[in-house]
N, C-alpha and C positions, 0 to 999 in steps of 0.2 A: 733383396735384389735392386740391381743396377737402374740407372735412370734410362737407359735404352730401353731394357725391358718395360718400365712403367711405361714408358712412351708409347710401345706397341701393341701394349694391353689397352692402355688408352684409346689411341688409333682406333683398332681392332673391336673395341666396343661402341664407338662413334660408329665404326661402317654398319655395325648391325644395328643401329637405330632407324626407325623409318623417319622420313620426311615429319615435320611439325604440322604442317600442314592436312596429311593423313590422319593424324592424332587429331585435330581438331573438328574434321569431319567426323568421323568415327563416332566422335563423342555427341556430336548434333542431332546422329544418326539413331544413336542407342537411345533402348527406350527403359523407364525405370521398372525393370522388370524384377529387379533384385529387390524383393520385400522382405523385411523382417518377419522370419517364423513365428507361430505361434505363441503363447506364454507359454504352455505345457509343453512344447516342443524345447524350448529355452530352460525350462526347469529340470527336464528328460536329462539335456544335452549337459548341463552344471552338477547331476547326478553322476551321469556317468563317467564326467571330468575328474570328478570329486573323489570315485572311486579307483580309478587310473593311479591319479596322486596317492592315495592312501596304499595302493600297490608298490609303490617307490620308498614307504617309508623304511627305514631299517628298524624293526621293533627290537627292543631290550628282550633277554633270554629271563626267564624266571628268577633267574639266580643274580642277574645284573641288578633287578626289580628290587626284589629281596636286600640285595648290599646295599642299594644307594636307600632306599627304607632307612634301615638301621642307622647311617650314615646322618640321617636327617634327624633321626630322632633323639640321637646322641647328641649332635649339637644345642639342641632343640632346649634338653635338660642342661647343658653345661652353660647355653646363654641364661636360663631362669636362673638357674645357681648364681651367676655373676651379678644379674638384677636383684636377688634377693640379698646377697654379700653387701652391695651398695646400698641397697634400703635400708637394711640393719644399721650400715654405717652412719648412714645419714640422719636416720632417725636416734640415733646415740648420740652422734654431734649435736644435735638440735636440742636433744633434752639435756645434754651438760648444759650447753650455753643457757637455756632459760633457766636453770637451776643456778647457775653462776650469774645471775643476776637478778633474780629470785621472781623471776614470774613465774614458774612452773609448780 
């Protein structure tokens, strides 16, 4: 957007705004009629909003869920094997060192 267009838009928006004195008069005359809704109304609105958000979620298919579950199980088994191997190796090294120095 060119600078001229920006200036024109700024002038248009400034012309559309009412004077500040009118705003302050409205604020003084306005009564605090906007009360907070009740507890149950807020809870109901929360559940309604939550339901709307859950409708937007793209849920995985059964095949995708099964595939992801299998991947997680396989990764857990692989990590478990690595930990078991490291533990066995570390135990063998410690036993060898203790035997070497005669404290085993």
